[in-house]
SENUPA-956613 format. One record per residue (C-alpha): residue number from 1; residue in one letter; y, x, z. Coordinates in steps of 0.5 Angstrom, whole numbers, plus 500, padded with zeros to 3 digits. Layout:
residues N
[atom NUM,"a",[Y,X,Z]]
...
//
This chain:
residues 391
[atom 1,"x",[441,212,171]]
[atom 2,"x",[435,209,173]]
[atom 3,"x",[435,213,179]]
[atom 4,"x",[442,210,181]]
[atom 5,"x",[441,203,179]]
[atom 6,"x",[434,204,184]]
[atom 7,"x",[439,207,189]]
[atom 8,"x",[444,201,189]]
[atom 9,"x",[438,196,189]]
[atom 10,"x",[435,199,195]]
[atom 11,"x",[442,199,199]]
[atom 12,"x",[443,192,197]]
[atom 13,"x",[437,190,199]]
[atom 14,"x",[438,194,206]]
[atom 15,"x",[444,190,207]]
[atom 16,"x",[441,183,206]]
[atom 17,"x",[436,185,211]]
[atom 18,"x",[441,188,216]]
[atom 19,"x",[445,181,215]]
[atom 20,"x",[439,177,216]]
[atom 21,"x",[437,181,222]]
[atom 22,"x",[444,180,225]]
[atom 23,"x",[444,173,224]]
[atom 24,"x",[437,172,227]]
[atom 25,"x",[439,176,233]]
[atom 26,"x",[445,172,234]]
[atom 27,"x",[442,165,233]]
[atom 28,"x",[435,164,229]]
[atom 29,"x",[436,157,228]]
[atom 30,"x",[442,159,223]]
[atom 31,"x",[437,163,219]]
[atom 32,"x",[432,158,220]]
[atom 33,"x",[436,152,217]]
[atom 34,"x",[439,156,211]]
[atom 35,"x",[432,159,209]]
[atom 36,"x",[428,153,210]]
[atom 37,"x",[432,147,212]]
[atom 38,"x",[434,141,207]]
[atom 39,"x",[438,143,201]]
[atom 40,"x",[446,141,202]]
[atom 41,"x",[445,138,195]]
[atom 42,"x",[439,134,195]]
[atom 43,"x",[439,128,200]]
[atom 44,"x",[432,127,200]]
[atom 45,"x",[427,131,204]]
[atom 46,"x",[430,130,211]]
[atom 47,"x",[424,132,215]]
[atom 48,"x",[427,139,214]]
[atom 49,"x",[432,138,218]]
[atom 50,"x",[430,138,225]]
[atom 51,"x",[430,136,231]]
[atom 52,"x",[432,129,230]]
[atom 53,"x",[434,124,235]]
[atom 54,"x",[432,116,234]]
[atom 55,"x",[438,111,233]]
[atom 56,"x",[434,105,234]]
[atom 57,"x",[435,099,230]]
[atom 58,"x",[434,092,230]]
[atom 59,"x",[432,090,223]]
[atom 60,"x",[435,083,221]]
[atom 61,"x",[434,080,214]]
[atom 62,"x",[442,079,214]]
[atom 63,"x",[444,081,207]]
[atom 64,"x",[444,075,202]]
[atom 65,"x",[441,077,195]]
[atom 66,"x",[445,073,189]]
[atom 67,"x",[445,073,181]]
[atom 68,"x",[451,078,178]]
[atom 69,"x",[457,074,178]]
[atom 70,"x",[461,078,173]]
[atom 71,"x",[463,077,166]]
[atom 72,"x",[463,084,163]]
[atom 73,"x",[456,087,163]]
[atom 74,"x",[459,093,160]]
[atom 75,"x",[461,095,167]]
[atom 76,"x",[454,095,170]]
[atom 77,"x",[451,099,164]]
[atom 78,"x",[457,105,165]]
[atom 79,"x",[456,105,173]]
[atom 80,"x",[448,105,172]]
[atom 81,"x",[449,111,167]]
[atom 82,"x",[453,115,171]]
[atom 83,"x",[448,114,177]]
[atom 84,"x",[442,116,173]]
[atom 85,"x",[446,122,170]]
[atom 86,"x",[448,125,177]]
[atom 87,"x",[441,124,180]]
[atom 88,"x",[442,118,184]]
[atom 89,"x",[437,115,189]]
[atom 90,"x",[440,108,190]]
[atom 91,"x",[446,104,187]]
[atom 92,"x",[448,097,190]]
[atom 93,"x",[453,092,189]]
[atom 94,"x",[455,087,194]]
[atom 95,"x",[460,082,191]]
[atom 96,"x",[463,075,194]]
[atom 97,"x",[458,075,200]]
[atom 98,"x",[451,077,196]]
[atom 99,"x",[448,083,194]]
[atom 100,"x",[448,082,186]]
[atom 101,"x",[445,089,184]]
[atom 102,"x",[440,094,187]]
[atom 103,"x",[437,099,184]]
[atom 104,"x",[433,105,186]]
[atom 105,"x",[430,111,182]]
[atom 106,"x",[423,113,181]]
[atom 107,"x",[420,115,188]]
[atom 108,"x",[425,112,192]]
[atom 109,"x",[426,105,195]]
[atom 110,"x",[430,100,200]]
[atom 111,"x",[426,104,206]]
[atom 112,"x",[428,111,203]]
[atom 113,"x",[433,114,208]]
[atom 114,"x",[437,120,206]]
[atom 115,"x",[442,125,208]]
[atom 116,"x",[449,122,207]]
[atom 117,"x",[453,128,209]]
[atom 118,"x",[460,126,211]]
[atom 119,"x",[459,119,211]]
[atom 120,"x",[457,119,218]]
[atom 121,"x",[464,121,220]]
[atom 122,"x",[467,114,219]]
[atom 123,"x",[461,111,223]]
[atom 124,"x",[464,116,229]]
[atom 125,"x",[471,113,228]]
[atom 126,"x",[468,106,229]]
[atom 127,"x",[465,108,235]]
[atom 128,"x",[471,111,238]]
[atom 129,"x",[474,104,237]]
[atom 130,"x",[468,101,240]]
[atom 131,"x",[469,106,246]]
[atom 132,"x",[477,103,246]]
[atom 133,"x",[474,096,246]]
[atom 134,"x",[470,098,252]]
[atom 135,"x",[475,101,256]]
[atom 136,"x",[472,108,256]]
[atom 137,"x",[478,110,252]]
[atom 138,"x",[485,107,254]]
[atom 139,"x",[489,109,248]]
[atom 140,"x",[488,114,242]]
[atom 141,"x",[494,117,244]]
[atom 142,"x",[491,120,250]]
[atom 143,"x",[490,127,250]]
[atom 144,"x",[483,129,248]]
[atom 145,"x",[483,134,254]]
[atom 146,"x",[482,128,259]]
[atom 147,"x",[475,129,257]]
[atom 148,"x",[475,136,253]]
[atom 149,"x",[477,139,260]]
[atom 150,"x",[476,146,257]]
[atom 151,"x",[483,145,253]]
[atom 152,"x",[487,143,259]]
[atom 153,"x",[490,150,260]]
[atom 154,"x",[492,152,253]]
[atom 155,"x",[496,149,247]]
[atom 156,"x",[490,145,245]]
[atom 157,"x",[492,140,251]]
[atom 158,"x",[497,136,247]]
[atom 159,"x",[491,134,242]]
[atom 160,"x",[490,127,242]]
[atom 161,"x",[485,123,240]]
[atom 162,"x",[489,120,234]]
[atom 163,"x",[490,127,232]]
[atom 164,"x",[482,128,232]]
[atom 165,"x",[481,122,228]]
[atom 166,"x",[486,123,223]]
[atom 167,"x",[484,131,222]]
[atom 168,"x",[491,133,225]]
[atom 169,"x",[489,137,231]]
[atom 170,"x",[492,144,229]]
[atom 171,"x",[485,147,230]]
[atom 172,"x",[483,153,226]]
[atom 173,"x",[479,151,220]]
[atom 174,"x",[472,154,220]]
[atom 175,"x",[472,157,213]]
[atom 176,"x",[465,156,209]]
[atom 177,"x",[461,162,209]]
[atom 178,"x",[464,165,215]]
[atom 179,"x",[460,166,221]]
[atom 180,"x",[464,161,225]]
[atom 181,"x",[462,155,220]]
[atom 182,"x",[455,157,220]]
[atom 183,"x",[454,156,227]]
[atom 184,"x",[457,149,227]]
[atom 185,"x",[453,147,220]]
[atom 186,"x",[447,150,222]]
[atom 187,"x",[447,153,229]]
[atom 188,"x",[443,151,236]]
[atom 189,"x",[450,150,240]]
[atom 190,"x",[455,146,237]]
[atom 191,"x",[459,145,243]]
[atom 192,"x",[460,152,243]]
[atom 193,"x",[462,153,236]]
[atom 194,"x",[467,147,236]]
[atom 195,"x",[470,148,243]]
[atom 196,"x",[471,155,242]]
[atom 197,"x",[476,154,236]]
[atom 198,"x",[483,156,238]]
[atom 199,"x",[490,152,236]]
[atom 200,"x",[493,155,230]]
[atom 201,"x",[498,150,229]]
[atom 202,"x",[502,145,233]]
[atom 203,"x",[498,138,234]]
[atom 204,"x",[500,133,229]]
[atom 205,"x",[503,138,225]]
[atom 206,"x",[499,138,219]]
[atom 207,"x",[493,135,215]]
[atom 208,"x",[486,139,215]]
[atom 209,"x",[480,136,214]]
[atom 210,"x",[475,139,218]]
[atom 211,"x",[468,138,221]]
[atom 212,"x",[470,141,228]]
[atom 213,"x",[475,135,229]]
[atom 214,"x",[469,130,228]]
[atom 215,"x",[464,134,232]]
[atom 216,"x",[469,134,238]]
[atom 217,"x",[470,126,237]]
[atom 218,"x",[463,126,239]]
[atom 219,"x",[463,130,245]]
[atom 220,"x",[469,126,247]]
[atom 221,"x",[465,120,246]]
[atom 222,"x",[459,122,250]]
[atom 223,"x",[463,125,256]]
[atom 224,"x",[468,118,256]]
[atom 225,"x",[462,113,256]]
[atom 226,"x",[457,118,260]]
[atom 227,"x",[452,116,255]]
[atom 228,"x",[448,120,249]]
[atom 229,"x",[451,118,243]]
[atom 230,"x",[445,116,240]]
[atom 231,"x",[444,111,245]]
[atom 232,"x",[451,108,245]]
[atom 233,"x",[451,108,237]]
[atom 234,"x",[444,104,237]]
[atom 235,"x",[446,099,242]]
[atom 236,"x",[454,098,241]]
[atom 237,"x",[453,098,233]]
[atom 238,"x",[447,100,229]]
[atom 239,"x",[443,094,232]]
[atom 240,"x",[448,089,232]]
[atom 241,"x",[449,091,224]]
[atom 242,"x",[442,089,224]]
[atom 243,"x",[440,096,221]]
[atom 244,"x",[433,099,221]]
[atom 245,"x",[432,105,225]]
[atom 246,"x",[436,111,223]]
[atom 247,"x",[436,118,226]]
[atom 248,"x",[441,124,227]]
[atom 249,"x",[440,131,226]]
[atom 250,"x",[441,135,233]]
[atom 251,"x",[443,142,234]]
[atom 252,"x",[437,143,239]]
[atom 253,"x",[432,139,243]]
[atom 254,"x",[436,135,248]]
[atom 255,"x",[442,138,245]]
[atom 256,"x",[448,135,241]]
[atom 257,"x",[447,131,234]]
[atom 258,"x",[452,133,228]]
[atom 259,"x",[457,128,228]]
[atom 260,"x",[460,130,222]]
[atom 261,"x",[454,129,218]]
[atom 262,"x",[447,127,218]]
[atom 263,"x",[446,120,220]]
[atom 264,"x",[440,119,216]]
[atom 265,"x",[439,112,214]]
[atom 266,"x",[438,107,208]]
[atom 267,"x",[442,105,203]]
[atom 268,"x",[442,098,205]]
[atom 269,"x",[444,100,212]]
[atom 270,"x",[450,104,209]]
[atom 271,"x",[452,097,205]]
[atom 272,"x",[452,094,212]]
[atom 273,"x",[457,099,215]]
[atom 274,"x",[461,098,209]]
[atom 275,"x",[461,090,210]]
[atom 276,"x",[464,091,217]]
[atom 277,"x",[470,094,213]]
[atom 278,"x",[470,088,209]]
[atom 279,"x",[469,083,214]]
[atom 280,"x",[474,085,219]]
[atom 281,"x",[469,088,224]]
[atom 282,"x",[464,082,224]]
[atom 283,"x",[457,081,223]]
[atom 284,"x",[456,073,222]]
[atom 285,"x",[459,071,229]]
[atom 286,"x",[459,077,232]]
[atom 287,"x",[465,081,233]]
[atom 288,"x",[462,088,233]]
[atom 289,"x",[468,092,232]]
[atom 290,"x",[475,089,234]]
[atom 291,"x",[479,087,228]]
[atom 292,"x",[485,090,230]]
[atom 293,"x",[481,097,230]]
[atom 294,"x",[479,096,223]]
[atom 295,"x",[486,095,221]]
[atom 296,"x",[488,101,225]]
[atom 297,"x",[483,105,221]]
[atom 298,"x",[486,104,214]]
[atom 299,"x",[493,105,216]]
[atom 300,"x",[495,112,212]]
[atom 301,"x",[495,118,217]]
[atom 302,"x",[502,121,217]]
[atom 303,"x",[500,127,214]]
[atom 304,"x",[496,125,209]]
[atom 305,"x",[497,118,206]]
[atom 306,"x",[490,118,203]]
[atom 307,"x",[486,118,210]]
[atom 308,"x",[486,114,216]]
[atom 309,"x",[481,114,222]]
[atom 310,"x",[476,119,219]]
[atom 311,"x",[476,115,212]]
[atom 312,"x",[479,115,205]]
[atom 313,"x",[484,111,202]]
[atom 314,"x",[487,110,195]]
[atom 315,"x",[488,114,190]]
[atom 316,"x",[490,122,190]]
[atom 317,"x",[497,123,187]]
[atom 318,"x",[493,127,182]]
[atom 319,"x",[486,128,179]]
[atom 320,"x",[484,132,185]]
[atom 321,"x",[483,130,192]]
[atom 322,"x",[485,135,197]]
[atom 323,"x",[480,136,204]]
[atom 324,"x",[483,142,207]]
[atom 325,"x",[486,149,204]]
[atom 326,"x",[480,153,204]]
[atom 327,"x",[474,148,200]]
[atom 328,"x",[473,145,194]]
[atom 329,"x",[477,139,192]]
[atom 330,"x",[474,132,190]]
[atom 331,"x",[475,130,183]]
[atom 332,"x",[478,124,180]]
[atom 333,"x",[479,123,172]]
[atom 334,"x",[483,117,173]]
[atom 335,"x",[486,113,179]]
[atom 336,"x",[482,108,182]]
[atom 337,"x",[483,101,179]]
[atom 338,"x",[484,097,185]]
[atom 339,"x",[490,100,190]]
[atom 340,"x",[487,097,196]]
[atom 341,"x",[480,101,195]]
[atom 342,"x",[478,105,202]]
[atom 343,"x",[471,109,201]]
[atom 344,"x",[466,113,206]]
[atom 345,"x",[466,120,203]]
[atom 346,"x",[460,124,203]]
[atom 347,"x",[460,131,200]]
[atom 348,"x",[458,131,192]]
[atom 349,"x",[458,123,191]]
[atom 350,"x",[455,120,197]]
[atom 351,"x",[459,114,197]]
[atom 352,"x",[461,107,200]]
[atom 353,"x",[467,104,196]]
[atom 354,"x",[470,098,199]]
[atom 355,"x",[475,093,195]]
[atom 356,"x",[477,088,200]]
[atom 357,"x",[481,084,195]]
[atom 358,"x",[475,083,190]]
[atom 359,"x",[470,082,196]]
[atom 360,"x",[466,088,193]]
[atom 361,"x",[462,094,196]]
[atom 362,"x",[459,099,192]]
[atom 363,"x",[454,104,195]]
[atom 364,"x",[451,110,192]]
[atom 365,"x",[446,115,195]]
[atom 366,"x",[443,121,191]]
[atom 367,"x",[444,128,189]]
[atom 368,"x",[450,132,191]]
[atom 369,"x",[455,136,186]]
[atom 370,"x",[461,139,186]]
[atom 371,"x",[463,136,179]]
[atom 372,"x",[462,128,182]]
[atom 373,"x",[467,124,179]]
[atom 374,"x",[470,119,184]]
[atom 375,"x",[473,114,179]]
[atom 376,"x",[467,112,174]]
[atom 377,"x",[463,108,178]]
[atom 378,"x",[468,104,182]]
[atom 379,"x",[473,103,176]]
[atom 380,"x",[467,101,172]]
[atom 381,"x",[465,095,177]]
[atom 382,"x",[472,094,179]]
[atom 383,"x",[474,092,172]]
[atom 384,"x",[468,088,171]]
[atom 385,"x",[469,084,177]]
[atom 386,"x",[476,083,176]]
[atom 387,"x",[475,080,169]]
[atom 388,"x",[470,075,172]]
[atom 389,"x",[475,073,177]]
[atom 390,"x",[480,072,172]]
[atom 391,"x",[476,067,168]]
//
């Protein structure tokens, strides 16, 4: 009996070693990032995600700080309790033109930069809008193959910029845990990982959330603008926000940043991003992103009424919000308490909630968990703020 168990253990151990060797031979960067890289559930420790490329900021003291102006203090207590329970780094509440509440948990402060996971995606969407405004992209209905020339000879030639923005490209969705997914998440050649994905459905025919769509937008942006994404992001958006220096996780030195994740920035700078949606693309007197683009960004996509241009909209039809056919769903214990809510979503609870009707922006960063309840923090604060507005 013991001999049999020992033989089974030895076989399993040999299989694991063989698999690791195969991964190492195919792309050692994948194995190195899996074993020694930053945990996807922990936003701190961003120094483990290497190499990085700087997004140069232009720090400005352009966030007004004011006293809380809502009537019901129970809302902030409930939001803070849930933030505490879920291992938060920061919780910020911006309301009616001022930062009314700002809390950092022990070991963190306003200079702490974290991994926001997919919160980078809506920033990428804003950069597409900037490229349209600057004349680098004529229209979101242009075929992406105008710049992604590798697609011109096959079915992918019909995929438009809009299809990529709305996650309806029809491309194969790399399933988490497969080699295709690992190459994109952790590998050293992002371009090869996404440009090789085949078309499996007609473009525009269905919604499937996929990191590949966002990465392809980044490749398209670099080709359309003739600039490195980090440079264009810095000059066109980040510095004009008044944001501090940030950084991007690269696939390799001089390579591509991950456009679907890993824009390492502070909670205050994510607040600045959220305010852009609240203020119609404006920072003070500077129209950073056209107001028309901000409006288009939050128009429900034809194939998913809860999604716009790389950003989420409103309540899901049930207690679960679907990403695609192959991954975990986001959980909502109840509908959002404000119908016009839009939100920047990063895996496991990295969030920027924006409620234009209440002039409200909420930022939460911290540990990621698949059990994150999207309703608790925003609803507690929406109700508290609403009571103050009506009195």
